[in-house]
KOLTORFI-70685 format. One line per 4 residues: number of its first residue (from 1); their letters; for each residue x, y, z of C-alpha. Coordinates in Angstrom, 3 decimals, m for minus. Example, Ala and Ser with C-alpha at 12.3 -4.5 7.8 and 13.67 -1.06 7.14 Angstrom:
residues 2
1	AS	12.300,m4.500,7.800  13.670,m1.060,7.140
***
This chain:
residues 521
1	MRSV	m51.938,83.582,84.398  m51.438,84.761,87.904  m53.555,87.851,87.285  m56.402,85.662,85.897
5	GTVL	m56.199,83.405,88.973  m56.365,86.491,91.203  m59.518,87.777,89.442  m61.191,84.374,89.719
9	FLVV	m60.231,84.270,93.422  m61.734,87.736,93.965  m64.930,86.700,92.180  m65.352,83.534,94.239
13	LATL	m64.493,85.246,97.523  m66.848,88.207,96.854  m69.680,85.928,95.734  m69.423,83.764,98.831
17	VATG	m69.217,86.596,101.260  m72.049,88.550,99.590  m74.239,85.501,99.581  m73.541,84.955,103.224
21	ARRW	m74.328,88.639,103.962  m77.742,88.233,102.313  m78.434,85.044,104.219  m77.406,86.605,107.559
25	RIPA	m79.131,89.878,106.798  m76.068,92.097,107.376  m74.751,94.769,104.994  m72.787,93.166,102.133
29	PSLL	m70.356,96.094,101.523  m69.212,96.201,105.146  m68.789,92.412,105.330  m66.880,92.405,101.978
33	VVAG	m64.425,95.039,103.183  m63.829,93.039,106.362  m63.310,89.831,104.399  m60.926,91.411,101.940
37	LTVA	m58.907,93.007,104.769  m58.816,89.628,106.517  m57.647,87.760,103.471  m54.944,90.400,102.754
41	LLPG	m53.438,89.986,106.213  m53.024,86.214,105.764  m49.462,84.878,105.017  m48.869,84.448,101.323
45	APEI	m51.766,86.608,100.247  m51.214,88.246,96.858  m50.482,91.976,96.996  m53.288,93.877,95.182
49	HVTP	m52.630,97.199,93.468  m55.743,98.885,92.170  m55.459,101.390,89.355  m57.771,104.374,88.931
53	EIIG	m58.595,103.206,85.348  m60.029,99.899,86.675  m62.288,101.649,89.070  m63.088,104.741,87.050
57	LVVL	m63.686,103.174,83.644  m64.625,99.520,84.350  m66.464,99.469,87.666  m68.036,102.846,88.239
61	PPLL	m70.240,103.435,85.169  m72.546,100.410,85.446  m72.857,100.769,89.259  m73.685,104.456,89.016
65	YASA	m76.118,103.766,86.142  m77.932,101.077,88.196  m78.162,103.452,91.179  m79.478,106.258,89.055
69	EEIS	m82.140,104.032,87.512  m83.615,103.375,90.914  m84.232,107.077,91.530  m87.821,108.272,91.071
73	WREL	m87.990,111.374,88.964  m91.217,112.339,90.778  m89.551,112.027,94.214  m86.402,113.772,93.014
77	RVVW	m88.344,116.905,92.135  m89.673,117.001,95.728  m86.212,116.897,97.408  m84.207,119.029,95.029
81	KPVG	m83.643,121.770,97.584  m82.049,119.668,100.353  m80.142,117.669,97.682  m78.621,120.900,96.314
85	ILAI	m77.713,122.101,99.817  m76.002,118.816,100.633  m74.347,118.292,97.285  m72.759,121.710,97.251
89	GLVL	m72.703,123.277,100.725  m71.891,120.141,102.756  m69.162,119.019,100.285  m67.460,122.485,100.562
93	ASAA	m67.697,122.455,104.342  m66.456,118.861,104.631  m63.438,119.503,102.398  m62.412,122.684,104.225
97	IVGF	m62.733,121.188,107.706  m61.212,117.857,106.949  m58.345,119.530,105.163  m57.700,121.802,108.115
101	VASV	m57.819,118.892,110.587  m55.415,116.886,108.383  m53.008,119.694,108.149  m52.920,120.105,111.954
105	LTPL	m52.765,116.405,112.927  m50.840,114.727,110.139  m47.407,115.376,108.660  m49.111,116.449,105.390
109	SWQT	m48.540,119.938,104.042  m51.624,122.203,103.861  m51.707,121.783,100.064  m51.744,117.896,100.243
113	ALVL	m54.206,118.077,103.236  m56.575,120.155,101.015  m56.319,117.340,98.382  m57.224,114.766,101.002
117	GAVL	m60.167,116.891,102.190  m61.455,117.158,98.632  m61.102,113.438,98.151  m63.179,112.616,101.278
121	ASTD	m65.725,115.399,100.904  m68.441,113.580,99.027  m70.477,110.513,99.912  m70.250,107.517,97.692
125	PVAV	m73.283,106.556,95.598  m72.219,102.870,95.122  m71.865,102.297,98.936  m74.966,104.322,99.844
129	TALG	m77.115,102.512,97.333  m75.763,99.077,98.274  m76.447,99.766,102.003  m79.835,101.318,101.361
133	RRLA	m81.273,98.461,99.311  m81.826,96.358,102.428  m83.406,99.207,104.441  m87.145,99.784,104.294
137	LPPK	m86.847,103.578,104.078  m89.671,105.824,102.987  m89.364,106.750,99.264  m88.602,110.440,99.925
141	VQVL	m85.733,109.572,102.347  m84.347,106.924,100.061  m84.323,109.346,97.057  m82.755,112.067,99.241
145	VQAE	m79.880,109.826,100.386  m79.220,108.375,96.935  m79.604,111.680,95.001  m77.212,113.491,97.345
149	SLFN	m74.529,110.809,96.793  m75.037,110.863,93.042  m75.091,114.594,92.423  m72.303,115.776,94.699
153	DATS	m69.708,114.432,92.266  m69.402,117.686,90.323  m68.656,119.724,93.426  m66.095,117.303,94.812
157	LVLF	m64.447,116.846,91.407  m63.955,120.614,91.009  m62.556,120.861,94.495  m60.275,117.931,93.795
161	KVAV	m58.866,119.496,90.545  m58.275,122.823,92.257  m56.538,121.179,95.245  m54.347,119.012,92.964
165	GVAV	m53.395,122.097,91.014  m52.342,123.807,94.211  m50.355,120.799,95.407  m48.714,119.862,92.100
169	AASA	m48.203,123.173,90.295  m48.179,125.406,93.412  m50.563,127.711,91.562  m52.859,130.213,93.237
173	VSWG	m56.584,129.382,93.646  m58.794,131.282,91.141  m62.348,130.965,92.391  m63.614,132.473,89.146
177	SAGS	m62.006,129.701,87.098  m63.171,127.207,89.690  m66.790,128.359,89.251  m66.537,128.133,85.486
181	EFAL	m65.035,124.670,85.805  m67.826,123.551,87.961  m70.353,124.831,85.425  m68.497,122.948,82.650
185	LAGG	m68.301,119.740,84.596  m71.847,119.683,85.841  m73.555,121.417,82.884  m71.483,119.565,80.208
189	GTLI	m71.957,116.221,81.928  m75.770,116.852,82.182  m76.060,117.762,78.533  m74.014,114.740,77.327
193	GAAA	m75.964,112.434,79.610  m79.270,113.688,78.302  m78.079,113.361,74.735  m76.911,109.867,75.263
197	AGAV	m80.194,108.959,76.994  m82.148,110.352,74.032  m80.062,108.438,71.461  m80.355,105.170,73.393
201	ALIR	m84.104,105.608,73.769  m84.499,106.047,69.963  m82.406,102.920,69.348  m84.249,100.781,71.907
205	RRTE	m87.662,101.774,70.555  m86.655,100.290,67.244  m85.071,97.177,68.692  m86.903,93.986,69.547
209	DPVL	m84.125,91.531,69.779  m83.400,90.600,73.446  m79.662,90.084,72.840  m79.242,93.505,71.184
213	ETVI	m81.299,95.092,73.951  m79.030,93.533,76.597  m75.904,94.653,74.828  m77.263,98.236,74.437
217	ALVT	m78.200,98.427,78.103  m74.731,97.182,79.186  m72.891,99.611,76.774  m75.026,102.678,77.671
221	PYAA	m73.299,103.686,80.910  m69.834,103.206,79.369  m70.756,105.258,76.369  m72.153,108.153,78.468
225	YVLA	m69.016,108.079,80.718  m66.444,107.946,77.847  m68.201,110.691,75.762  m68.291,112.981,78.764
229	EGAH	m64.726,112.334,79.819  m63.580,112.800,76.231  m65.314,116.258,76.232  m63.556,117.104,79.585
233	TSGV	m66.742,117.184,81.520  m67.999,115.009,84.339  m68.406,111.400,83.325  m70.102,110.516,86.570
237	TSVV	m72.698,113.264,86.134  m73.306,112.083,82.539  m73.945,108.503,83.630  m76.220,109.654,86.460
241	VAGV	m78.353,111.855,84.206  m78.601,109.084,81.599  m79.623,106.576,84.244  m82.324,108.783,85.752
245	LLGG	m83.847,109.697,82.385  m83.815,106.167,80.966  m84.859,104.535,84.321  m88.019,106.530,84.294
249	RSDH	m88.939,105.504,80.758  m87.891,101.914,80.760  m91.422,100.545,80.750  m92.094,102.383,77.407
253	LTSA	m88.990,101.247,75.693  m89.039,97.503,75.856  m91.414,94.536,76.098  m92.091,92.638,79.331
257	RIRL	m89.983,89.665,78.164  m86.998,91.897,77.505  m87.430,93.777,80.752  m87.245,90.447,82.641
261	QLHA	m84.049,89.538,80.834  m82.441,92.967,81.391  m83.323,92.842,85.073  m81.673,89.491,85.526
265	VYGT	m78.536,90.334,83.486  m78.002,93.786,85.163  m78.699,92.324,88.560  m75.943,89.799,87.983
269	VVFL	m73.505,92.407,86.696  m74.178,94.816,89.591  m73.846,92.009,92.152  m70.476,90.897,90.801
273	LESV	m69.003,94.350,90.441  m70.163,95.533,93.871  m68.920,92.383,95.502  m65.500,92.612,93.838
277	VFSL	m64.909,96.294,94.307  m65.646,96.287,98.052  m63.398,93.262,98.485  m60.620,95.155,96.630
281	IGLS	m60.869,98.061,99.057  m59.991,95.709,101.944  m57.465,93.788,100.023  m55.483,96.795,98.810
285	LPGL	m55.134,98.541,102.263  m52.264,96.373,103.644  m50.241,96.859,100.493  m50.629,100.663,100.799
289	IREL	m49.652,100.584,104.421  m46.399,98.835,103.545  m45.449,101.711,101.276  m45.584,104.232,104.057
293	GDGA	m42.433,105.530,105.623  m41.583,105.539,109.312  m42.826,109.047,109.791  m46.458,108.009,109.465
297	RLWP	m46.788,105.350,112.158  m49.735,107.171,113.745  m51.880,106.683,110.565  m54.545,104.684,112.410
301	LYAL	m55.175,107.580,114.772  m55.185,110.022,111.883  m57.759,107.893,110.040  m60.041,107.584,113.067
305	ALAA	m59.810,111.352,113.688  m60.662,112.119,110.024  m63.588,109.703,109.988  m64.998,111.226,113.236
309	TLIA	m64.513,114.673,111.738  m66.551,113.737,108.635  m69.355,112.293,110.700  m69.404,115.299,113.006
313	VRML	m69.439,117.839,110.144  m72.242,115.931,108.517  m74.322,115.998,111.747  m73.647,119.673,112.360
317	WVFP	m74.726,120.432,108.821  m77.777,118.102,108.445  m79.522,118.911,111.691  m79.687,122.689,111.427
321	MSAL	m80.552,122.431,107.707  m83.395,120.096,108.497  m84.713,122.299,111.267  m84.614,125.343,108.922
325	LQRQ	m86.377,123.593,106.107  m89.030,122.187,108.483  m89.610,125.720,109.902  m89.951,127.215,106.409
329	AGRR	m92.542,124.483,105.669  m94.645,125.700,108.624  m94.094,122.800,110.966  m94.340,123.772,114.688
333	RTNW	m92.371,120.741,116.064  m89.093,119.677,114.524  m88.821,116.037,113.529  m85.266,114.718,114.285
337	RIPA	m85.814,111.189,113.091  m85.091,111.781,109.381  m82.013,113.961,110.065  m80.615,111.260,112.317
341	VLSW	m80.822,108.672,109.517  m79.551,111.112,106.909  m76.544,112.157,108.910  m75.567,108.510,109.627
345	AGTR	m75.895,107.444,105.949  m72.921,109.402,104.693  m70.595,106.489,103.993  m67.513,106.701,101.718
349	GVMP	m66.595,104.024,99.277  m65.410,103.467,95.691  m65.287,107.033,94.381  m62.909,108.564,96.983
353	LAAA	m60.583,105.629,96.384  m60.626,106.204,92.687  m59.918,109.952,93.211  m57.084,109.307,95.559
357	LSIP	m55.468,106.800,93.151  m55.526,109.445,90.348  m53.390,111.916,92.358  m50.226,112.625,90.284
361	VATA	m47.036,110.991,91.496  m44.792,113.949,90.905  m44.991,117.754,91.109  m44.530,120.194,88.142
365	SGAA	m40.823,120.337,88.925  m40.476,116.495,88.610  m40.016,115.819,92.269  m42.075,113.170,94.026
369	LPGR	m45.328,114.517,95.409  m44.838,114.502,99.170  m47.507,112.740,101.297  m49.152,110.905,98.373
373	PLVL	m48.735,107.377,99.997  m50.216,108.746,103.313  m53.232,110.231,101.433  m53.891,106.833,99.811
377	VLTS	m53.697,105.026,103.209  m55.844,107.581,104.999  m58.441,107.525,102.187  m58.660,103.742,102.184
381	SVVV	m58.728,103.671,106.033  m61.533,106.233,106.275  m63.517,104.296,103.664  m63.040,101.094,105.625
385	VTLV	m64.036,102.812,108.960  m67.164,104.368,107.536  m68.245,101.201,105.745  m67.710,99.082,108.855
389	VQGF	m68.933,101.403,111.626  m71.784,103.195,109.774  m72.596,100.199,107.545  m73.090,97.728,110.443
393	TLAS	m75.063,100.216,112.565  m77.137,101.977,109.931  m79.972,99.420,110.129  m80.089,99.865,113.866
397	VVRR	m80.268,103.664,113.543  m83.147,103.334,111.046  m84.980,100.958,113.283  m84.550,103.119,116.402
401	SGIA	m85.685,106.206,114.450  m89.009,104.571,113.678  m89.144,105.803,110.050  m88.683,102.400,108.465
405	LEPD	m91.754,101.194,106.549  m93.334,98.179,108.163  m93.671,95.075,105.952  m97.414,95.207,106.427
409	HTER	m97.511,98.774,105.028  m95.753,97.762,101.811  m97.768,94.604,101.477  m101.053,96.395,101.869
413	EEAH	m100.068,99.113,99.442  m99.191,96.417,96.843  m102.388,94.552,97.543  m104.453,97.710,97.072
417	ARLS	m102.700,98.348,93.799  m103.242,94.725,92.580  m106.975,94.984,93.470  m107.273,98.269,91.543
421	LADA	m105.583,96.727,88.535  m107.850,93.656,88.545  m110.965,95.902,88.993  m109.928,98.003,86.039
425	GMRR	m109.425,94.939,83.957  m112.778,93.476,85.002  m114.614,96.747,84.068  m113.011,96.789,80.646
429	LEEI	m113.850,93.110,80.091  m117.526,93.668,80.932  m117.637,96.650,78.486  m116.298,94.437,75.775
433	AELE	m118.553,91.501,76.686  m121.641,93.758,76.487  m120.742,94.679,72.911  m120.466,90.958,72.123
437	AVPD	m117.058,91.592,70.711  m115.560,88.417,72.083  m116.830,84.827,72.340  m118.394,83.911,75.641
441	VVAD	m115.931,81.167,76.334  m113.078,83.636,76.071  m114.862,86.181,78.285  m115.520,83.572,80.880
445	RLRR	m111.928,82.464,80.883  m110.704,86.062,81.356  m113.337,86.708,83.985  m112.241,83.736,86.059
449	ALHA	m108.650,84.823,85.987  m109.414,88.360,87.052  m111.767,87.183,89.711  m108.932,84.973,91.134
453	RQEH	m106.653,88.045,91.145  m109.289,90.080,92.960  m109.800,87.401,95.624  m106.106,87.000,96.101
457	ARER	m105.740,90.825,96.671  m108.580,90.839,99.150  m107.093,87.940,100.905  m103.905,89.916,101.455
461	LGDS	m105.874,92.855,102.637  m107.848,90.625,105.110  m111.182,91.251,103.340  m111.896,87.659,102.458
465	DGRT	m113.180,84.847,104.518  m111.192,81.856,105.645  m112.628,79.561,102.941  m111.294,81.726,100.118
469	ESAD	m107.890,81.999,101.808  m107.704,78.280,102.365  m108.831,77.545,98.750  m106.276,79.983,97.400
473	HVYR	m103.492,78.427,99.484  m104.457,74.937,98.326  m104.579,76.082,94.758  m101.004,77.510,94.843
477	QLRR	m99.676,74.354,96.496  m101.389,72.071,93.994  m100.349,74.181,91.027  m96.726,74.116,92.096
481	DLIL	m96.893,70.287,92.379  m98.354,70.160,88.937  m95.555,72.379,87.593  m93.075,69.874,88.915
485	VESA	m94.886,67.079,87.077  m95.010,69.132,83.917  m91.296,69.889,84.170  m90.488,66.207,84.495
489	ELQR	m92.678,65.441,81.488  m90.916,68.171,79.507  m87.529,66.655,80.309  m88.867,63.205,79.285
493	LYDD	m89.976,64.552,75.898  m86.525,66.067,75.368  m84.698,62.902,76.425  m86.842,60.838,73.995
497	HRIS	m85.846,63.328,71.170  m89.413,64.338,70.588  m88.749,68.094,71.062  m85.743,70.286,70.345
501	ETTR	m83.577,72.125,72.839  m85.151,75.427,71.741  m88.686,74.169,72.467  m87.572,72.743,75.847
505	RRLQ	m85.999,76.005,76.931  m88.981,78.073,75.885  m91.521,75.877,77.655  m89.338,75.605,80.756
509	RSLD	m89.015,79.367,80.938  m92.882,79.641,80.890  m93.119,77.096,83.748  m90.344,79.033,85.638
513	LEEA	m92.186,82.280,85.322  m95.445,80.845,86.520  m93.701,79.159,89.497  m92.050,82.418,90.390
517	RLAD	m95.420,84.207,90.377  m96.829,81.534,92.725  m93.783,81.932,94.973  m94.326,85.718,95.120
521	A	m97.936,85.158,95.986
***
C-alpha cells in the first residue's frame, strides 16, 4: 500500500510541476529534477530506490519510440555524416577522457573509472527530446541533435560492457571482440526493429478498431525492445529503428480519427512517464548519497569536474568537426552558431542512470565491487548538473545564436501550405463540376468551404483586406458562441432521455473538434 501511495504521489507531483513548467515557459525536465531533489531533502520524505528494470523495461521503450517518431527520415538522410561522427567518435572520446579524469581526481580505480566514463559518454534522447520540443530550432538542427542522442546507444553500450568486463572479471580488453559485439548490438537491433516495424505495419493496415490500434501502438515499443534484448542485441536501437520507420508511414496506416486518438493517448503516456522519471532522478540522489562512505566526501567537486569535462570535450569535438564539414561543403566563412547550440545540447538523463544501476554488485571472485556507490552518486549528480545548468540555459543559447525560427516564419510556411491545399482542392472541384458529375448544390457548398479556407490563408499571409479579416474574425467568434449553445442543447437532450450516451459522446466530439479547429485558427 505504501508503494502505491508513493507512485500516486510521484504522479501528482510530476504533473503539477510539469504543468507549471509549461505555464512559466521553462524546461520541464530541469524543473522536475529540482522539484524531486527538493522533496527528497524534506524531513520524513520516503527513500526512493530506482531499479534498472523499471527504467529499462517500463519507462525507456515508449519514450524512445515517441522521440524516434518525431525524426524526419528525409532530414535524417541529410545529417547522417555528422550524426555518425558524433555517435561513434565523440562517445569514444568522452568515455576515454572522463574515465581518465575520474581515475585521477576520485578514489575510483582505473577500471571503475572506465565504467563511469562509458556510462556518461552518450547524450540522453529522452532529455534532449524533452528539452528540444520547446525550442524553435531549424528542422536540420533538431534532427541532428535528436538523431545523435538516439543512435549513440550502441557505441556507449559496447563500451559499457567492455568496461564492466574489465572491472568485474579483470579480463583483458579485446578490441576485435568489442568490434564484433558492436556490430551485433547495432546490426541486430536494426534488423529486429525493422522486422517489428514491418509486422506492426501489416497488422495496422488490417485494423480499423480504434481500441485495437491504440493497444498495438502502446505495445509496439515494448515488443521491439523485448525481442531485441532476448536476442542479446540492442533493445534501444531496435525501438529507435521501429519508431523512425513507423513514424514516417503513420499517415498511410490509419484513418484521421484513429490518428487523433493515438496522438492524444500517446501524448498523455509520454507526459506522465517523462514527468515521473525526471522526478525520480532528483528523488533518488539523496538516498544514494547516504550510502557513500566517509572516503567520498568530495563527491560534489568530483561531479562538477566531470560535468565540466563532458561539456569541454563536447565543445572541443563539435567545433572542429563543424569547421571541417563546412570547409568540405565549400563554405568560405565558418558559421559558429549551429555548433554553439549543438555543443550545449548534450544533456545526460535517463539512460546513463539506467546503465549505472545495472552495474554488478560483486566481482567474479564474489567480493563487493569497489566504488559502485560512488559511480551511482556521480552519475546521478552529473545528470542533475547537466539538466539544470544546460537545461535552464539552452533556450538562451538558442536565442543568442539567432538560429531559432521566428514564429512569423513558421506561421507563413503553414499559411502558404494551407493556401496550396485549398487551391488544389478548388481546381479538382472545378474539374468535377465541369463534367456535371455532382449536383450544383453540393458543388456550391464545397466551393464556399474551400473559398473560406483560401481567404483565411491569405489573411494569415497579409494578402487580404481588412474587411475579409474582420469578417473572418467575427465568423469565428460567432461560431464558437453557437457551439456553446449547441453543446447546451445536446446536454438538454441527454438529460431529457431523448438520446443515448453513445450519441451524446459522438456529437460532443464533433463539436469539440470544430471548436479546436476554430481555436487553432
